[in-house]
C-alpha positions in Angstrom: -1.8 13.2 -12.0 -0.1 9.8 -11.9 1.8 8.2 -14.6 3.2 4.7 -15.6 6.0 3.7 -13.3 5.0 5.9 -10.3 5.2 4.3 -6.9 2.2 5.1 -4.7 0.8 4.3 -1.3 -2.6 2.7 -1.6 -5.3 2.1 1.1 -7.5 -1.0 1.0 -10.9 -0.6 -0.5 -12.2 -2.9 2.3 -11.4 -0.4 5.1 -8.7 0.9 7.4 -8.1 -2.4 9.2 -5.8 -3.6 6.4 -2.7 -1.3 6.2 -1.7 0.7 3.1 0.7 -0.9 0.6 3.2 0.3 -1.8 2.3 -0.2 -5.5 4.1 0.5 -8.8 1.6 1.6 -11.4 1.9 0.2 -14.9 -1.5 0.6 -16.8 -4.1 3.3 -16.5 -7.8 2.4 -17.1 -10.4 5.0 -17.7 -13.9 3.7 -17.8 -16.8 5.9 -18.8 -20.3 5.2 -17.4 -22.4 2.6 -19.2 -26.0 1.6 -19.0 -27.2 -2.0 -19.1 -31.0 -2.0 -19.2 -32.0 -0.4 -15.9 -28.6 -0.7 -14.4 -26.2 2.3 -14.8 -22.6 1.6 -14.2 -20.4 4.4 -12.8 -17.4 5.8 -14.5 -14.0 5.4 -12.8 -10.2 5.8 -13.2 -8.1 2.9 -12.0 -4.7 1.4 -12.4 -3.2 -2.0 -12.9 0.0 -2.3 -10.8 2.1 -4.6 -8.7 3.0 -4.7 -5.0 6.7 -4.0 -4.5 7.6 -5.0 -1.0 8.0 -8.6 0.0 7.4 -7.8 3.7 4.0 -6.2 3.0 2.9 -9.2 0.9 3.9 -11.6 3.6 2.1 -9.6 6.3 -1.1 -9.5 4.2 -0.9 -13.2 3.5 -0.3 -14.1 7.1 -2.6 -11.7 9.0 -5.5 -11.5 6.4 -5.1 -14.6 4.3 -4.7 -12.5 1.1 -3.1 -14.9 -1.3 -0.4 -12.9 -3.0 2.9 -14.7 -3.6 6.1 -12.8 -4.1 7.5 -12.3 -6.8 5.2 -14.1 -9.2 1.7 -13.2 -8.1 1.7 -9.5 -7.0 -0.6 -7.9 -9.5 -3.2 -5.5 -8.1 -6.1 -3.4 -9.4 -6.3 0.1 -7.7 -9.0 2.7 -8.0 -7.4 6.2 -8.3 -9.5 7.4 -5.4 -7.8 4.8 -3.1 -4.3 6.2 -3.8 -3.1 8.1 -0.7 -0.1 9.8 -2.2 2.7 9.5 -4.7 6.1 8.6 -3.2 
C-alpha cells in the first residue's frame, strides 16, 4: 500500500489533541507476533520516517514540548494504522 519515499499524513498515537503531521517514509518494518513466556506480543506493520515541515515541528515543540529539532532530529516511528492518507 505504501512504499519508501511516500509522503503521508499521520495522526498521533496519543490522541486527537495533537494535530496530524506530514512524514516521509523510508523503512518498512513488519513484525510477526511473538510469545515471551506467558506474554504474547502482537504483530504490526510500521515505518521509520522523518517529519518534513519545520513549522509542524516547531508547533509540536512549543505547544506539547515534544523535543524534535529541525533538521537534525526529525526521525519518527509510525504504525501503519495511524497513517491517515498518502499525499
